[in-house]
Every structure is written in structure tokens, then in C-alpha cells.
C-alpha positions in Angstrom: -10.0 -31.6 -29.6 -10.2 -29.6 -26.3 -8.8 -26.1 -26.2 -6.6 -24.8 -23.4 -5.3 -21.3 -22.7 -2.6 -20.5 -20.2 -2.2 -17.3 -18.2 1.4 -16.6 -17.1 3.4 -13.7 -15.7 6.9 -14.9 -15.6 9.3 -17.7 -16.6 6.7 -20.0 -18.1 8.4 -23.4 -17.4 5.0 -24.9 -16.4 3.4 -23.4 -19.5 6.0 -25.0 -21.7 5.6 -28.3 -19.9 1.9 -28.3 -20.5 2.2 -27.2 -24.2 4.8 -30.0 -24.8 2.7 -32.6 -22.9 -0.4 -32.0 -25.1 1.6 -31.8 -28.3 2.1 -35.6 -28.1 -1.7 -36.2 -27.6 -4.8 -35.8 -29.7 -7.0 -34.9 -26.7 -6.2 -31.2 -26.3 -3.9 -28.3 -27.3 -2.8 -25.0 -25.9 -4.3 -22.3 -28.3 -2.9 -19.2 -26.6 -0.7 -17.8 -23.9 -2.1 -14.7 -22.1 0.6 -12.6 -20.4 0.5 -9.4 -18.3 4.3 -8.8 -18.3 6.1 -7.7 -21.4 9.5 -8.8 -19.8 8.2 -12.3 -19.0 10.3 -15.2 -20.5 7.0 -17.0 -21.2 6.6 -14.8 -24.2 9.9 -16.1 -25.7 8.8 -19.6 -24.9 5.5 -18.9 -26.8 7.5 -17.8 -29.9 9.8 -20.8 -29.7 6.8 -23.2 -29.3 4.8 -21.5 -32.0 1.9 -20.7 -29.6 0.2 -17.3 -30.1 0.4 -14.9 -27.2 -1.7 -12.0 -26.0 0.1 -9.3 -24.0 -2.2 -7.2 -22.0 -2.0 -4.5 -19.3 -3.9 -3.9 -16.1 -6.5 -1.7 -17.8 -7.1 -4.4 -20.5 -7.6 -7.0 -17.9 -9.7 -5.3 -15.2 -11.6 -2.6 -17.1 -11.4 -3.2 -20.8 -12.9 -6.0 -23.0 -9.8 -7.0 -24.9 -8.9 -10.1 -22.8 -12.6 -11.2 -22.5 -13.1 -10.8 -26.3 -10.0 -12.9 -27.0 -11.2 -15.5 -24.6 -14.5 -15.7 -26.3 -12.7 -16.2 -29.7 -10.4 -18.9 -28.2 -13.3 -20.7 -26.6 -11.2 -22.6 -24.0 -12.5 -25.6 -22.3 -10.0 -24.9 -19.5 -8.0 -21.8 -18.4 -4.8 -22.7 -16.7 -2.9 -20.3 -14.5 0.8 -21.0 -14.4 2.6 -18.4 -12.4 0.0 -15.7 -13.1 0.0 -13.1 -10.3 -3.2 -11.2 -10.6 -6.7 -12.0 -9.3 -9.1 -13.1 -12.0 -11.9 -10.5 -12.6 -15.4 -11.6 -11.8 -16.5 -11.3 -15.4 -14.0 -14.0 -16.4 -14.8 -16.1 -13.3 -18.5 -16.0 -14.2 -18.0 -16.7 -17.9 -15.7 -19.7 -17.2 -17.1 -20.9 -13.9 -15.4 -24.0 -12.6 -13.0 -24.1 -15.6 -10.1 -22.0 -14.3 -7.4 -23.8 -12.3 -4.1 -22.7 -10.7 -1.1 -24.4 -9.2 0.5 -23.2 -6.0 4.0 -24.2 -4.8 3.0 -25.3 -1.3 0.4 -27.3 0.5 -2.7 -25.1 0.8 -4.4 -23.8 2.9 -0.9 -22.9 4.3 1.4 -20.4 2.6 -1.2 -19.0 0.3 -2.7 -15.6 -0.3 -1.6 -12.3 -1.8 2.2 -12.0 -2.3 2.8 -15.7 -1.7 4.5 -16.9 -4.8 7.9 -18.3 -5.9 10.7 -18.2 -3.4 8.6 -16.2 -0.9 6.5 -19.4 -0.4 9.6 -21.6 0.0 11.2 -19.2 2.5 8.1 -19.2 4.6 8.0 -23.0 4.6 11.6 -23.1 5.7 11.1 -20.3 8.3 8.3 -22.3 9.8 10.5 -25.4 10.2 8.0 -27.6 8.2 9.3 -31.1 7.3 7.2 -31.3 4.1 6.0 -29.1 1.4 4.5 -29.8 -2.0 2.1 -28.5 -4.6 -1.6 -27.8 -4.7 -3.8 -27.6 -7.8 -7.0 -25.8 -7.2 -10.0 -24.1 -8.8 -9.7 -20.4 -9.0 -12.2 -18.1 -7.2 -12.3 -14.4 -6.2 -9.6 -14.9 -3.6 -5.9 -15.8 -3.9 -5.4 -19.5 -3.4 -8.8 -20.1 -1.8 -10.6 -22.2 -4.4 -11.5 -25.9 -4.1 -8.4 -28.1 -3.8 -8.3 -30.7 -6.6 -5.0 -32.3 -6.0 -1.9 -32.2 -3.8 1.5 -33.9 -3.9 4.1 -33.8 -1.2 7.9 -33.7 -0.9 10.2 -33.7 2.1 11.9 -30.5 3.3 15.5 -31.6 3.7 17.9 -30.3 6.4 20.0 -27.5 4.9 17.4 -26.7 2.2 17.4 -23.2 0.7 14.5 -21.7 -1.1 16.2 -22.7 -4.4 16.8 -26.3 -3.5 13.2 -26.7 -2.2 12.0 -25.0 -5.3 13.8 -27.5 -7.5 11.9 -30.4 -5.8 8.6 -28.5 -6.1 9.2 -27.9 -9.8 9.7 -31.6 -10.4 6.3 -32.2 -8.8 4.7 -29.4 -10.9 6.1 -30.7 -14.1 4.9 -34.2 -13.4 1.4 -33.6 -12.1 0.1 -30.4 -13.5 -0.3 -31.7 -17.1 -1.8 -35.0 -15.8 -4.4 -33.2 -13.7 -5.2 -30.9 -16.6 -5.8 -33.9 -18.8 -7.9 -35.6 -16.1 -10.1 -32.6 -15.8 -10.6 -32.4 -19.6 -11.5 -36.1 -19.7 -14.0 -35.5 -17.0 -15.7 -32.8 -19.1 -16.5 -35.4 -21.7 
């Protein structure tokens, strides 16, 4: 059975969706949630879903060995970012080269980069007058939202949309496609 870990900083709805998706399959399972925010709701979801969690701080992640040591113990086939807001350190990128993916709530290469997350992205799409938005699933590299694009799905931007109404449509795309793309990637690993 393949092993997945999820890094999250906030609500954790995508993390929950991925955990539940693989609970019904024998192909993979989420073995741990990694979180850098003690107030994040994803930690409550981890308890409810009976998935162990590792809470860490900036020093643990960028300068210490705690996160890397736990990753070595967990031996993930794939690291999934689901609303995780920090850049991944070079040491983790090297150790898990090509096996770290992220989801972005817009069609990259537009509306990506540092500070572009959540409703900030949706507001930028609306401010630009775009008629469509969507999701991008991509590999993670040393820059925000700049890794190889693996998958995109689109949705319309409707007249009168707010960041919240657009976000609701984007979330439906995320919940549908992120687990499927994760499963496809794991299948391709053999």
C-alpha cells in the first residue's frame, strides 16, 4: 500500500477529502498530516479522522531536522500540499524529488506566487475581469506555484461572482480532481 503525507496550514477540507477518498481503496492511505499552524482546523480534522499529525514551527521546518526525520520514518511515496503556505526547503525537495505536488485555486501561470492563496486569488481573477478560472495541480519546486503543471480544470466566472461564490465552484473542482490525480500519480509510480 502506498503512503501519502499531507502538508496543510489551514482549514484542511482538501486534506479531509483525500483521506476519505483513500479510506475506500486498498491502493494508498494518508499516514500523517504535517501542519505549521497550531490554530489550523486541519488539526481537528486529523483527530476526527484518526490520522496522526505533526505540528511544527518555522525553525523545525527550515533549520531543524524534526520534520525531515519524521518524513524519513513515514516514508511517503507522495507528499501532498493542501493549503500549505510555506516554500518547501531544498533538503525536502531533494529527498523527495518529483514526489511533492500542490493544488492552486487558479489557472497557472496566472495568479500564482507568494501571497496568492485563498480569496486573494479569487479577488485577483475577478478584478482582472476573467471569464474563467479553475484549478492547477503541479509539482513543487523551489518557487511558489512554478513547478511542472500536471493537470488543470476550468470553471466559468459568472456575472456577479464574489470571491466566496467563485471559491465554492473552485472547491468543487478541487474535491473532485485532487484525489483522482493523486491516485493516478501513485499508479504511475508502479
